[in-house]
Backbone as JSON, one array per atom type, in Angstrom:
{
  "sequence": "XXXXXXXXXXXXXXXXXXXXXXXXXXXXXXXXXXXXXXXXXXXXXXXXXXXXXXXXXXXXXXXXXXXXXXXXXXXXXXXXXXXXXXXXXXXXXXXXXXXXXXXXXXXXXXXXXXXXXXXXXXXXXXXXXXXXXXXXXXXXXXXXXXXXXXXXXXXXXXXXXXXXXXXXXXXXXXXXXXXXXXXXXXXXXXXXXXXXXXXXXXXXXXXXXXXXXXXXXXXXXXXXXXXXXXXXXXXXXXXXXXXXXXXXXXXXXXXXXXXXXXXXXXXXXXXXXXXXXXXXXXXXXX",
  "N": [[3.5, 6.23, -13.53], [6.43, 6.68, -11.41], [7.31, 5.55, -8.16], [9.01, 7.3, -5.47], [12.51, 6.74, -4.69], [13.2, 4.25, -2.2], [14.8, 4.96, 0.01], [14.73, 7.72, -0.14], [12.05, 8.09, 0.17], [11.49, 7.77, 2.84], [12.35, 10.1, 3.88], [11.18, 12.11, 2.33], [8.35, 11.71, 2.35], [7.41, 12.31, 5.09], [8.08, 15.06, 5.09], [6.49, 16.05, 3.08], [4.0, 15.7, 4.11], [2.59, 17.66, 5.67], [1.88, 19.62, 3.77], [0.43, 18.05, 1.96], [-1.7, 16.87, 3.39], [-3.05, 19.15, 4.06], [-3.97, 20.02, 1.62], [-5.53, 18.06, 0.52], [-8.53, 17.16, -0.95], [-11.58, 16.83, 0.69], [-13.15, 13.67, 0.98], [-16.43, 12.27, 0.31], [-18.42, 11.68, 3.25], [-17.88, 8.56, 4.83], [-18.85, 5.5, 6.35], [-16.86, 4.21, 8.94], [-14.4, 2.59, 11.05], [-13.8, 4.39, 13.98], [-10.81, 6.32, 14.38], [-8.5, 5.82, 16.89], [-7.0, 7.92, 19.47], [-4.21, 7.32, 19.76], [-3.65, 6.36, 17.25], [-3.57, 8.4, 15.49], [-1.27, 9.43, 14.25], [-0.61, 7.33, 12.51], [-2.79, 7.46, 10.8], [-2.4, 9.93, 9.54], [0.02, 9.44, 8.23], [-0.8, 7.44, 6.49], [-2.61, 8.88, 4.95], [-0.78, 10.52, 3.64], [0.59, 8.61, 2.09], [-1.47, 7.68, 0.43], [-2.07, 9.99, -0.97], [0.21, 10.48, -2.31], [1.94, 12.22, -4.75], [2.93, 10.84, -6.91], [1.24, 8.79, -7.54], [-0.92, 7.7, -10.12], [-3.3, 9.59, -12.12], [-5.4, 8.0, -12.92], [-5.42, 6.01, -10.95], [-6.04, 7.55, -8.68], [-8.59, 8.39, -9.37], [-10.21, 6.27, -8.78], [-10.34, 6.19, -6.06], [-12.63, 7.17, -4.82], [-14.4, 5.12, -5.13], [-13.13, 2.93, -4.02], [-12.16, 3.65, -1.53], [-9.58, 3.77, 0.02], [-8.32, 4.86, 2.36], [-10.24, 4.7, 4.48], [-10.76, 1.97, 4.36], [-8.27, 0.63, 4.89], [-7.76, 1.67, 7.42], [-9.94, 0.62, 8.79], [-9.27, -2.08, 8.74], [-7.14, -1.92, 10.4], [-4.45, -1.48, 9.69], [-1.12, -0.76, 10.25], [2.01, 1.15, 10.03], [4.12, -0.43, 10.94], [3.63, -3.06, 10.46], [3.85, -6.43, 9.08], [2.59, -7.18, 6.06], [0.62, -9.05, 3.87], [-0.52, -8.85, 0.62], [-2.93, -10.4, -1.29], [-2.86, -11.55, -4.57], [-2.32, -8.97, -6.1], [-2.76, -7.89, -8.62], [-2.49, -5.35, -11.01], [-1.34, -3.66, -9.23], [-2.68, -1.67, -7.73], [-3.25, -1.24, -4.96], [-0.69, -1.74, -4.15], [0.82, 0.55, -4.67], [0.09, 2.16, -2.64], [0.43, 0.72, -0.23], [3.13, -0.13, -0.33], [4.87, 2.24, -0.04], [3.77, 3.07, 2.4], [4.41, 1.07, 4.23], [7.12, 0.9, 4.0], [10.39, 0.82, 5.36], [9.61, 0.59, 8.11], [7.78, -1.53, 8.29], [6.72, -4.39, 6.37], [5.91, -5.14, 3.07], [4.35, -7.66, 1.32], [3.8, -9.09, -1.73], [1.62, -11.38, -2.89], [1.56, -12.97, -5.65], [0.45, -14.08, -8.97], [2.08, -17.04, -10.2], [5.11, -16.61, -12.01], [5.74, -18.51, -13.85], [3.37, -19.57, -14.69], [1.06, -21.48, -16.65], [-1.24, -20.39, -17.47], [-2.31, -17.92, -19.51], [-3.26, -15.29, -18.87], [-2.49, -15.06, -16.17], [0.34, -15.27, -16.39], [0.98, -13.04, -18.03], [0.01, -10.93, -16.45], [1.58, -11.14, -14.14], [4.12, -10.71, -15.25], [3.89, -8.04, -16.05], [3.56, -6.84, -13.55], [6.01, -7.46, -12.31], [7.7, -6.0, -13.98], [6.87, -3.44, -13.37], [7.76, -3.21, -10.7], [10.52, -3.35, -11.08], [11.02, -0.98, -12.33], [11.48, 1.1, -10.61], [13.44, 2.05, -7.78], [11.94, 2.53, -5.64], [10.36, 0.42, -5.02], [11.99, -1.37, -3.82], [11.92, -2.68, -1.36], [9.8, -4.37, -1.53], [8.53, -7.6, -1.33], [8.01, -10.41, -3.32], [5.96, -13.21, -3.69], [4.95, -16.44, -4.93], [1.57, -17.38, -5.51], [-0.86, -19.68, -5.94], [-3.35, -21.36, -5.38], [-4.58, -24.75, -5.59], [-1.93, -25.56, -5.74], [0.33, -23.9, -5.15], [0.87, -22.53, -2.19], [2.26, -21.56, 0.01], [2.77, -18.78, 1.81], [4.38, -17.4, 3.61], [6.71, -17.86, 6.36], [5.32, -20.0, 8.91], [2.87, -18.47, 11.03], [3.9, -15.79, 11.0], [3.07, -13.35, 10.06], [1.39, -10.2, 10.17], [-0.95, -9.25, 8.96], [-3.23, -10.24, 6.42], [-4.45, -9.36, 3.3], [-7.14, -9.32, 1.03], [-8.5, -8.34, -1.98], [-11.35, -8.46, -3.74], [-11.12, -11.13, -4.79], [-12.12, -13.62, -4.07], [-14.19, -14.85, -5.53], [-12.79, -15.88, -7.69], [-11.33, -18.01, -6.6], [-13.43, -19.61, -5.82], [-14.45, -20.28, -8.33], [-12.36, -21.86, -9.26], [-12.42, -23.86, -7.42], [-10.75, -23.78, -5.22], [-10.98, -22.42, -2.86], [-10.97, -23.27, -0.15], [-8.33, -24.09, 0.25], [-7.05, -21.67, -0.15], [-7.94, -20.03, 2.01], [-6.95, -21.56, 4.11], [-4.24, -21.22, 3.73], [-3.94, -18.5, 4.3], [-4.55, -18.51, 7.01], [-2.48, -20.1, 8.04], [-0.23, -18.48, 7.62], [-0.61, -16.24, 9.22], [0.02, -14.59, 12.35], [-1.06, -15.52, 15.7], [-3.89, -13.66, 16.55], [-3.59, -12.12, 14.35], [-4.73, -10.29, 11.41], [-7.22, -10.88, 8.98], [-8.22, -9.29, 6.2], [-10.96, -8.66, 4.15], [-12.32, -7.76, 1.05], [-15.0, -7.98, -1.11], [-17.04, -8.54, -4.05], [-20.5, -8.24, -3.6], [-23.23, -10.4, -3.39], [-26.73, -10.03, -3.41], [-28.72, -11.23, -0.65], [-31.18, -12.43, -1.38], [-30.79, -13.51, -3.87], [-29.81, -16.42, -5.7], [-26.92, -18.28, -4.93], [-24.34, -18.99, -7.11], [-22.31, -21.78, -7.11], [-19.85, -21.61, -8.35], [-19.52, -18.95, -8.65], [-19.81, -17.42, -11.05], [-20.69, -14.92, -11.91], [-19.13, -13.21, -10.51], [-20.02, -12.27, -8.13], [-20.64, -12.77, -4.61], [-22.3, -14.25, -1.85], [-22.34, -12.61, 1.27], [-22.61, -14.14, 3.59], [-21.6, -16.57, 2.71], [-18.87, -16.06, 2.35], [-18.13, -15.48, 4.99], [-18.65, -17.96, 6.16], [-16.71, -19.54, 4.86], [-14.32, -18.42, 5.88], [-14.63, -18.86, 8.64], [-14.71, -21.63, 8.69], [-12.07, -22.16, 8.15], [-10.95, -21.43, 10.51], [-10.96, -18.81, 11.34], [-12.17, -15.87, 13.09], [-14.9, -13.75, 12.84], [-14.74, -10.33, 13.4], [-15.57, -7.78, 12.79], [-17.64, -5.9, 10.55], [-18.16, -3.8, 7.7], [-19.74, -1.08, 5.92], [-18.25, 0.44, 4.25], [-17.44, 0.1, 1.57], [-19.81, -0.23, 0.24], [-22.4, -0.16, -2.28], [-25.39, 0.87, -2.92], [-26.68, 1.22, -5.35], [-26.08, -0.86, -7.0], [-27.44, -3.8, -8.15], [-26.46, -6.27, -8.66], [-27.17, -7.69, -10.92], [-26.41, -8.18, -13.94], [-25.61, -8.28, -17.47], [-22.99, -9.23, -18.12], [-22.09, -10.0, -15.65], [-20.26, -8.83, -12.78], [-18.33, -7.56, -14.24], [-19.59, -6.03, -16.07], [-19.91, -3.55, -15.03], [-18.13, -0.43, -14.27], [-14.65, -0.71, -13.3], [-14.29, -2.15, -15.67], [-16.32, -2.36, -17.72], [-17.56, -4.23, -19.59], [-19.37, -4.39, -21.73], [-18.7, -2.43, -23.43], [-19.55, 0.38, -25.29], [-22.24, -0.01, -25.06], [-25.04, 0.94, -23.35], [-23.44, 2.49, -21.75], [-23.38, 4.93, -20.25], [-25.39, 4.38, -18.42], [-24.33, 2.26, -16.89], [-22.05, 3.5, -15.9], [-23.27, 5.35, -14.27], [-24.26, 3.73, -12.27], [-21.9, 2.86, -11.11], [-18.97, 1.41, -9.48], [-18.94, -1.99, -8.2], [-21.19, -3.21, -5.59], [-19.83, -3.89, -2.46], [-18.77, -6.1, 0.09], [-17.1, -5.61, 3.24], [-14.99, -7.08, 5.33], [-13.65, -7.97, 8.49], [-11.53, -10.24, 9.93], [-10.05, -12.22, 12.55], [-7.24, -14.28, 13.48], [-7.63, -16.5, 15.97]],
  "CA": [[4.47, 7.05, -12.82], [7.28, 5.91, -10.53], [7.4, 5.97, -6.77], [10.36, 7.74, -5.13], [13.39, 5.72, -4.12], [12.77, 3.91, -0.84], [15.53, 5.75, 1.01], [14.23, 9.08, -0.19], [10.65, 8.13, 0.61], [11.41, 7.91, 4.31], [12.61, 11.51, 4.2], [10.28, 13.0, 1.59], [6.94, 11.6, 2.74], [7.06, 13.13, 6.26], [8.16, 16.49, 4.78], [5.36, 16.38, 2.22], [2.74, 15.4, 4.79], [1.82, 18.85, 6.08], [1.28, 20.23, 2.59], [-0.5, 17.14, 1.3], [-2.91, 16.72, 4.2], [-3.78, 20.42, 4.02], [-4.55, 20.29, 0.31], [-6.36, 16.96, 0.07], [-9.96, 17.47, -0.99], [-12.3, 15.9, 1.54], [-14.04, 12.72, 0.32], [-17.74, 12.19, 0.94], [-18.37, 10.91, 4.49], [-18.07, 7.13, 4.7], [-18.79, 4.84, 7.64], [-15.6, 3.51, 9.19], [-14.05, 2.46, 12.45], [-13.13, 5.62, 14.42], [-9.39, 6.22, 14.69], [-8.21, 6.12, 18.28], [-5.99, 8.98, 19.58], [-2.87, 6.8, 19.53], [-3.5, 5.98, 15.86], [-3.67, 9.6, 14.66], [-0.08, 9.52, 13.42], [-0.74, 6.35, 11.44], [-3.78, 7.96, 9.86], [-1.77, 11.0, 8.76], [1.01, 8.81, 7.35], [-1.56, 6.76, 5.44], [-3.1, 9.93, 4.05], [0.35, 10.92, 2.81], [0.86, 7.55, 1.11], [-2.58, 7.66, -0.53], [-2.02, 11.2, -1.77], [1.51, 10.62, -2.93], [1.71, 12.78, -6.09], [3.37, 9.93, -7.96], [0.13, 7.93, -7.96], [-1.48, 8.2, -11.37], [-4.64, 10.15, -12.07], [-6.34, 6.87, -13.04], [-5.52, 5.4, -9.63], [-6.75, 8.48, -7.79], [-9.99, 8.47, -9.76], [-10.94, 5.16, -8.18], [-10.36, 6.31, -4.6], [-14.01, 7.4, -4.38], [-15.1, 3.83, -5.14], [-12.41, 1.92, -3.25], [-12.01, 4.15, -0.17], [-8.41, 3.14, 0.63], [-8.03, 5.33, 3.72], [-11.19, 4.11, 5.42], [-10.64, 0.51, 4.33], [-7.06, 0.2, 5.6], [-7.94, 1.99, 8.83], [-10.88, -0.37, 9.32], [-8.52, -3.33, 8.95], [-6.13, -1.68, 11.44], [-3.1, -1.63, 9.15], [-0.19, 0.27, 10.73], [3.25, 1.12, 9.26], [5.08, -1.39, 11.46], [3.15, -4.42, 10.23], [4.15, -7.24, 7.91], [1.29, -7.32, 5.4], [0.57, -9.75, 2.59], [-1.68, -8.62, -0.24], [-3.13, -11.54, -2.17], [-3.15, -11.25, -5.97], [-2.45, -7.51, -6.21], [-3.08, -7.46, -9.98], [-1.58, -4.35, -11.55], [-0.67, -2.98, -8.12], [-3.38, -0.47, -7.26], [-2.96, -1.08, -3.53], [0.77, -1.77, -3.97], [1.35, 1.91, -4.69], [-0.24, 2.77, -1.34], [0.99, -0.06, 0.86], [4.59, -0.2, -0.38], [5.48, 3.37, 0.68], [3.24, 3.16, 3.76], [5.09, 0.09, 5.08], [8.58, 0.94, 3.78], [11.23, 1.3, 6.45], [9.2, 0.07, 9.42], [7.09, -2.8, 8.14], [7.07, -5.19, 5.19], [4.82, -5.42, 2.14], [4.57, -8.88, 0.55], [2.81, -9.27, -2.79], [1.43, -12.79, -3.25], [1.07, -12.8, -7.02], [0.42, -15.28, -9.82], [3.43, -17.52, -10.53], [5.63, -16.15, -13.3], [5.81, -19.66, -14.74], [2.03, -20.1, -14.91], [0.67, -21.8, -18.03], [-2.43, -19.58, -17.76], [-1.78, -16.73, -20.18], [-3.6, -14.09, -18.11], [-1.63, -15.04, -14.99], [1.73, -15.01, -16.77], [1.09, -11.66, -18.51], [-0.22, -10.02, -15.33], [2.76, -11.2, -13.28], [5.23, -10.06, -15.96], [3.68, -6.59, -15.97], [3.8, -6.43, -12.17], [7.46, -7.51, -12.09], [8.29, -4.87, -14.69], [6.54, -2.25, -12.58], [8.65, -3.15, -9.54], [11.89, -3.1, -11.53], [11.13, 0.35, -12.9], [11.83, 2.1, -9.59], [13.98, 1.57, -6.51], [10.92, 2.74, -4.62], [9.76, -0.88, -4.69], [13.1, -2.25, -3.46], [11.62, -3.46, -0.17], [8.67, -5.24, -1.78], [8.85, -9.02, -1.5], [7.0, -11.06, -4.13], [5.9, -14.67, -3.58], [3.96, -17.07, -5.79], [0.38, -17.9, -4.85], [-1.79, -20.26, -6.9], [-3.91, -22.55, -4.74], [-4.02, -25.47, -4.44], [-0.55, -26.02, -5.95], [1.33, -23.03, -4.52], [0.1, -21.87, -1.13], [3.07, -21.07, 1.11], [2.89, -17.34, 1.7], [5.41, -16.9, 4.52], [6.88, -18.82, 7.46], [4.1, -20.09, 9.72], [2.6, -17.53, 12.12], [4.9, -14.72, 10.94], [2.51, -12.19, 9.37], [0.42, -9.44, 10.96], [-2.22, -9.06, 8.24], [-3.41, -10.71, 5.04], [-5.52, -8.59, 2.68], [-7.56, -9.77, -0.29], [-9.48, -7.42, -2.56], [-12.12, -8.92, -4.89], [-10.49, -12.34, -5.33], [-12.7, -14.88, -3.6], [-14.94, -15.49, -6.61], [-11.85, -16.63, -8.53], [-11.03, -19.29, -5.95], [-14.65, -20.42, -5.92], [-14.51, -20.8, -9.7], [-11.34, -22.9, -9.38], [-12.6, -24.87, -6.38], [-9.57, -23.76, -4.34], [-11.19, -21.45, -1.79], [-10.57, -23.83, 1.14], [-6.87, -24.05, 0.32], [-6.64, -20.27, -0.02], [-8.16, -19.57, 3.38], [-6.03, -22.29, 4.98], [-2.93, -20.58, 3.57], [-3.98, -17.24, 5.05], [-4.54, -18.85, 8.44], [-1.15, -20.61, 8.39], [0.77, -17.42, 7.58], [-0.87, -15.2, 10.21], [0.28, -14.76, 13.78], [-2.26, -15.45, 16.53], [-4.33, -12.28, 16.65], [-3.42, -11.46, 13.06], [-5.96, -9.84, 10.74], [-7.57, -11.17, 7.59], [-9.12, -8.26, 5.68], [-11.6, -9.12, 2.92], [-13.28, -6.97, 0.28], [-15.48, -8.84, -2.21], [-18.31, -8.19, -4.66], [-21.54, -8.82, -2.73], [-24.49, -10.87, -3.98], [-27.86, -9.86, -2.48], [-29.14, -12.49, -0.02], [-32.34, -13.03, -2.04], [-30.4, -14.16, -5.11], [-29.18, -17.73, -5.51], [-25.46, -18.29, -5.09], [-23.7, -19.95, -8.01], [-21.13, -22.31, -6.42], [-18.63, -21.19, -9.05], [-19.5, -17.48, -8.64], [-19.5, -16.99, -12.42], [-20.99, -13.49, -12.06], [-18.17, -12.44, -9.71], [-20.66, -11.87, -6.88], [-20.66, -13.81, -3.59], [-23.04, -13.92, -0.63], [-21.52, -12.29, 2.44], [-22.66, -15.28, 4.5], [-20.73, -17.61, 2.17], [-17.49, -15.67, 2.67], [-17.95, -15.65, 6.44], [-18.58, -19.4, 6.43], [-15.39, -20.0, 4.41], [-13.3, -17.98, 6.83], [-14.83, -19.55, 9.92], [-14.31, -23.03, 8.51], [-10.6, -22.19, 8.21], [-10.55, -21.15, 11.88], [-11.01, -17.39, 11.64], [-13.31, -15.31, 13.82], [-15.34, -12.45, 12.35], [-14.76, -9.35, 14.48], [-16.23, -6.53, 12.38], [-17.99, -5.73, 9.14], [-18.37, -2.39, 7.41], [-20.36, -0.71, 4.65], [-17.36, 1.41, 3.61], [-17.4, -0.11, 0.13], [-21.14, -0.57, -0.25], [-22.99, 0.64, -3.35], [-26.79, 0.45, -3.02], [-27.17, 1.3, -6.74], [-25.74, -2.1, -7.69], [-28.32, -4.92, -7.8], [-25.71, -7.49, -8.98], [-27.86, -8.39, -12.0], [-25.89, -7.54, -15.14], [-25.38, -9.27, -18.53], [-21.64, -9.79, -18.01], [-21.73, -10.04, -14.24], [-19.67, -7.63, -12.2], [-17.46, -6.93, -15.23], [-20.41, -5.09, -16.82], [-19.76, -2.26, -14.37], [-16.76, 0.09, -14.28], [-13.86, -0.09, -14.36], [-14.12, -3.0, -16.85], [-17.31, -1.99, -18.74], [-17.42, -5.32, -20.56], [-20.24, -4.19, -22.88], [-18.2, -1.31, -24.23], [-20.4, 1.57, -25.31], [-23.64, -0.37, -24.84], [-25.58, 1.46, -22.09], [-22.26, 2.91, -20.99], [-23.73, 5.95, -19.26], [-26.2, 3.73, -17.39], [-23.46, 1.52, -15.98], [-21.21, 4.47, -15.21], [-24.09, 5.96, -13.22], [-24.31, 2.77, -11.15], [-20.59, 2.9, -10.47], [-18.35, 0.11, -9.21], [-19.83, -2.96, -7.56], [-21.46, -3.25, -4.16], [-18.81, -4.77, -1.88], [-18.66, -6.35, 1.53], [-15.79, -5.36, 3.83], [-15.04, -7.93, 6.52], [-12.4, -8.09, 9.25], [-11.43, -11.46, 10.73], [-8.78, -12.45, 13.24], [-6.85, -15.65, 13.8], [-7.64, -16.53, 17.45]],
  "C": [[5.24, 6.2, -11.8], [7.23, 6.46, -9.12], [8.81, 6.46, -6.5], [11.19, 6.58, -4.62], [13.06, 5.51, -2.66], [13.5, 4.74, 0.21], [15.02, 7.18, 1.06], [12.83, 9.18, 0.37], [10.54, 8.35, 2.1], [11.67, 9.34, 4.74], [11.54, 12.4, 3.59], [8.86, 12.94, 2.1], [6.59, 12.41, 3.99], [7.09, 14.62, 5.95], [6.98, 16.94, 3.94], [4.04, 16.37, 2.98], [1.92, 16.64, 5.1], [1.14, 19.5, 4.89], [0.18, 19.36, 2.01], [-1.8, 17.01, 2.07], [-3.75, 17.99, 4.11], [-4.5, 20.62, 2.7], [-5.45, 19.18, -0.19], [-7.82, 17.35, 0.14], [-10.71, 16.41, -0.2], [-13.21, 15.01, 0.72], [-15.39, 12.74, 1.0], [-17.67, 11.34, 2.2], [-18.67, 9.44, 4.23], [-18.02, 6.5, 6.08], [-17.48, 4.1, 7.79], [-15.38, 3.41, 10.68], [-13.34, 3.73, 12.91], [-11.66, 5.37, 14.74], [-9.16, 6.65, 16.13], [-7.09, 7.16, 18.36], [-4.58, 8.51, 19.27], [-2.59, 6.44, 18.08], [-3.49, 7.2, 14.93], [-2.47, 9.75, 13.74], [-0.11, 8.56, 12.26], [-1.7, 6.86, 10.37], [-3.18, 9.03, 8.96], [-0.75, 10.43, 7.78], [0.32, 8.08, 6.2], [-2.12, 7.77, 4.45], [-1.99, 10.38, 3.11], [0.64, 9.89, 1.73], [-0.21, 7.52, 0.03], [-2.49, 8.85, -1.48], [-0.63, 11.51, -2.3], [1.32, 11.11, -4.38], [2.17, 11.88, -7.22], [2.33, 8.87, -8.31], [-0.52, 8.54, -9.2], [-2.87, 8.78, -11.17], [-5.68, 9.03, -12.14], [-6.51, 6.16, -11.7], [-6.34, 6.27, -8.7], [-8.24, 8.52, -8.1], [-10.83, 7.37, -9.12], [-10.99, 5.22, -6.65], [-11.78, 6.48, -4.07], [-14.82, 6.11, -4.35], [-14.45, 2.82, -4.21], [-12.08, 2.34, -1.82], [-10.78, 3.57, 0.56], [-8.12, 3.58, 2.05], [-8.93, 4.64, 4.73], [-11.04, 2.59, 5.51], [-9.43, 0.03, 5.13], [-7.12, 0.55, 7.09], [-8.89, 1.01, 9.49], [-10.17, -1.69, 9.62], [-7.43, -3.16, 10.01], [-4.7, -1.81, 10.96], [-2.23, -0.45, 9.59], [1.16, 0.1, 10.04], [4.27, 0.08, 9.72], [4.74, -2.84, 11.11], [3.85, -5.11, 9.04], [2.81, -7.62, 7.3], [1.45, -8.04, 4.08], [-0.69, -9.31, 1.86], [-1.77, -9.76, -1.24], [-3.55, -11.06, -3.56], [-3.38, -9.75, -6.18], [-2.72, -7.0, -7.62], [-2.03, -6.49, -10.5], [-0.9, -3.53, -10.47], [-1.34, -1.72, -7.63], [-3.11, -0.21, -5.78], [-1.46, -1.14, -3.25], [1.33, -0.36, -3.85], [0.95, 2.72, -3.46], [0.5, 2.05, -0.23], [2.52, -0.11, 0.84], [5.24, 1.0, 0.3], [5.01, 3.48, 2.12], [4.01, 2.25, 4.71], [6.61, 0.15, 4.97], [9.3, 1.48, 5.01], [10.9, 0.69, 7.79], [8.57, -1.32, 9.33], [7.59, -3.55, 6.92], [5.82, -5.43, 4.38], [5.2, -6.63, 1.3], [3.44, -9.0, -0.46], [2.76, -10.74, -3.16], [0.75, -12.81, -4.61], [0.99, -14.15, -7.74], [1.86, -15.74, -10.09], [3.87, -17.04, -11.91], [5.64, -17.28, -14.32], [4.45, -20.25, -15.06], [1.77, -20.38, -16.39], [-0.62, -21.08, -18.42], [-1.95, -18.24, -18.29], [-2.03, -15.45, -19.38], [-2.7, -13.96, -16.88], [-0.21, -14.64, -15.35], [1.91, -13.56, -17.22], [0.95, -10.66, -17.36], [0.99, -9.98, -14.41], [3.95, -10.5, -13.95], [5.11, -8.54, -15.89], [3.96, -6.07, -14.57], [5.3, -6.42, -11.87], [8.16, -6.33, -12.77], [8.05, -3.56, -13.94], [7.51, -2.11, -11.4], [10.09, -2.82, -9.94], [12.1, -1.68, -12.03], [11.54, 1.42, -11.9], [12.4, 1.44, -8.35], [12.99, 1.8, -5.37], [10.23, 1.46, -4.2], [10.81, -1.86, -4.15], [12.79, -3.14, -2.26], [10.42, -4.4, -0.35], [9.16, -6.66, -2.0], [7.71, -9.67, -2.26], [7.1, -12.57, -3.96], [4.82, -15.18, -4.53], [2.78, -17.57, -4.97], [-0.61, -18.38, -5.92], [-2.37, -21.53, -6.28], [-4.63, -23.44, -5.76], [-2.55, -25.83, -4.57], [0.47, -25.22, -5.16], [0.64, -22.18, -3.47], [0.94, -21.36, 0.03], [3.35, -19.59, 0.93], [4.06, -16.78, 2.48], [5.66, -17.98, 5.55], [5.64, -18.85, 8.34], [4.05, -19.06, 10.83], [3.59, -16.37, 12.16], [4.35, -13.39, 10.43], [1.44, -11.52, 10.22], [-0.95, -9.33, 10.28], [-2.12, -9.65, 6.85], [-4.61, -9.97, 4.48], [-5.85, -9.17, 1.32], [-8.7, -8.9, -0.79], [-10.08, -8.04, -3.82], [-11.47, -10.11, -5.59], [-11.26, -13.62, -5.05], [-13.49, -15.6, -4.68], [-14.04, -16.31, -7.53], [-11.51, -17.98, -7.92], [-12.26, -20.2, -5.92], [-14.75, -21.06, -7.3], [-13.54, -21.97, -9.86], [-11.51, -24.03, -8.38], [-11.45, -24.91, -5.39], [-9.74, -22.8, -3.17], [-10.74, -21.98, -0.43], [-9.06, -23.77, 1.31], [-6.37, -22.61, 0.48], [-6.78, -19.8, 1.41], [-7.24, -20.3, 4.36], [-4.63, -21.68, 4.92], [-2.86, -19.27, 4.34], [-3.82, -17.52, 6.54], [-3.13, -19.29, 8.87], [-0.14, -19.48, 8.49], [0.61, -16.43, 8.73], [-0.43, -15.6, 11.62], [-1.05, -14.91, 14.51], [-2.64, -13.98, 16.77], [-4.19, -11.49, 15.36], [-4.74, -11.25, 12.34], [-6.04, -10.39, 9.33], [-8.59, -10.13, 7.16], [-9.65, -8.66, 4.31], [-12.5, -8.05, 2.34], [-13.69, -7.84, -0.9], [-16.81, -8.32, -2.74], [-19.43, -8.95, -3.94], [-22.81, -9.16, -3.52], [-25.62, -10.65, -2.98], [-28.34, -11.19, -1.92], [-30.28, -13.2, -0.74], [-31.98, -13.76, -3.33], [-29.61, -15.43, -4.84], [-27.68, -17.65, -5.79], [-25.03, -19.38, -6.06], [-22.45, -20.47, -7.3], [-19.81, -21.89, -7.06], [-18.52, -19.67, -9.16], [-19.16, -16.9, -10.01], [-19.75, -15.51, -12.64], [-19.98, -12.61, -11.35], [-18.72, -12.02, -8.37], [-20.78, -13.06, -5.92], [-21.51, -13.34, -2.42], [-22.06, -13.63, 0.51], [-21.48, -13.47, 3.4], [-21.75, -16.42, 4.03], [-19.27, -17.31, 2.5], [-17.2, -15.88, 4.15], [-17.82, -17.13, 6.78], [-17.23, -19.98, 6.0], [-14.32, -19.68, 5.44], [-13.42, -18.72, 8.16], [-14.45, -21.02, 9.83], [-12.8, -23.19, 8.6], [-10.07, -21.88, 9.61], [-10.61, -19.69, 12.28], [-12.27, -17.01, 12.42], [-13.64, -13.94, 13.22], [-15.43, -11.47, 13.52], [-15.44, -8.05, 14.1], [-16.58, -6.61, 10.91], [-18.35, -4.27, 8.92], [-19.05, -2.22, 6.06], [-19.53, 0.35, 3.92], [-17.45, 1.33, 2.09], [-18.74, -0.56, -0.45], [-21.56, 0.35, -1.39], [-24.44, 0.19, -3.54], [-27.37, 0.54, -4.43], [-26.96, -0.01, -7.5], [-26.65, -3.23, -7.23], [-27.7, -6.26, -8.15], [-26.37, -8.32, -10.07], [-27.51, -7.72, -13.32], [-25.51, -8.59, -16.18], [-24.02, -9.96, -18.46], [-21.15, -9.8, -16.57], [-21.12, -8.74, -13.77], [-18.82, -6.86, -13.21], [-18.24, -6.01, -16.18], [-20.19, -3.67, -16.32], [-18.34, -1.72, -14.56], [-15.96, -0.57, -13.15], [-13.77, -0.89, -15.66], [-15.03, -2.58, -18.0], [-17.26, -2.97, -19.91], [-18.29, -5.16, -21.8], [-19.81, -3.01, -23.75], [-19.11, -0.1, -24.14], [-21.87, 1.26, -25.08], [-24.09, 0.03, -23.43], [-24.46, 1.96, -21.17], [-22.61, 3.91, -19.9], [-24.53, 5.35, -18.11], [-25.3, 3.01, -16.38], [-22.47, 2.43, -15.25], [-21.97, 5.13, -14.07], [-24.25, 5.03, -12.03], [-23.0, 2.83, -10.38], [-20.02, 1.5, -10.25], [-19.27, -0.72, -8.31], [-20.08, -2.68, -6.08], [-20.5, -4.27, -3.54], [-18.94, -4.89, -0.37], [-17.25, -6.02, 1.98], [-15.8, -6.03, 5.2], [-13.65, -8.02, 7.16], [-12.48, -9.32, 10.14], [-10.11, -11.43, 11.51], [-8.52, -13.95, 13.37], [-6.77, -15.73, 15.33], [-6.29, -16.98, 18.02]]
}
C-alpha cells in the first residue's frame, strides 16, 4: 500500500489522530521509558504514524514482536529530529518514520549501494527505490549508500540527531566491518546524539562466534563495540525481549519467524516461540 502524499500527510495525520488513537487496540504491557508530560504530543503523533491505515496488514502483524511505539519512545525519537536508519531493508520502519518525521524533521535511509555486486544488496536496494518512487509520500526521504568499510559517509559530520540500527550488527561482524560501521555512526551524530540499537541476543552462557553466523550476538559484545567507538551506554530495555527464544536453532535466528528457514518443518513449534530475543540499547555521543 502507498503512503499519502507528503503535503497531504501533514494535514491528514493530525485530523485522523483522534479517531485512530481512540480505536487502536491496546498492546500487551511492555516495559519502556515513561513518557514525560512534555512528550505527550510526540507520543500521540507517533501512535498516529504507527496506526496509519496505509500500513499493510503484514506490517501491523509484526508490531507485537517489534514494539515500534515503545522502541522509538525509548530511543527518544521526536518529529523534529534528523534520523538515519541503517540498512532499512524493505522499509518496515520507513513506513513509520517517514510520515512521523515529514515536515519537521528528516528521515535518511542508509541503504545498500544500488551498484553493489552482491546480488542480495542490489535486489533489495532496487525494491526499496521502487517503493519510494511509487508514492509522493516518500518525497522527503533521503537515501544514501552505506556499505562499510568502502562506503561509510552517512551525513556531514556532527549533523544528525539519531542513528538507528535494527538487527544488523551480526552482518557487520560477519564481514569484519563492525568497527567501521560504529565509527561512521559516531562521525555523523551531533554531540549528545543518540545511537539506538536492536539486535538478536545470544545468551551469556553460550560462546560467541566472532562472525555471528547464527545471527545472535552477546549484549556485552555490542556494548563493547559502541564504547570502543566512543559512545556511552545510557539505557537498556527489555522491550524486545523474548524469553521463549534460547538462540539454539538449526538455521540460527532465521529458523524463527518471520523467515522460518525450515519451511513446514516444526513450523508450529517455531511460530510458538515467536521472533527472536532482542537487546534494545540506547547510547549517546558524549
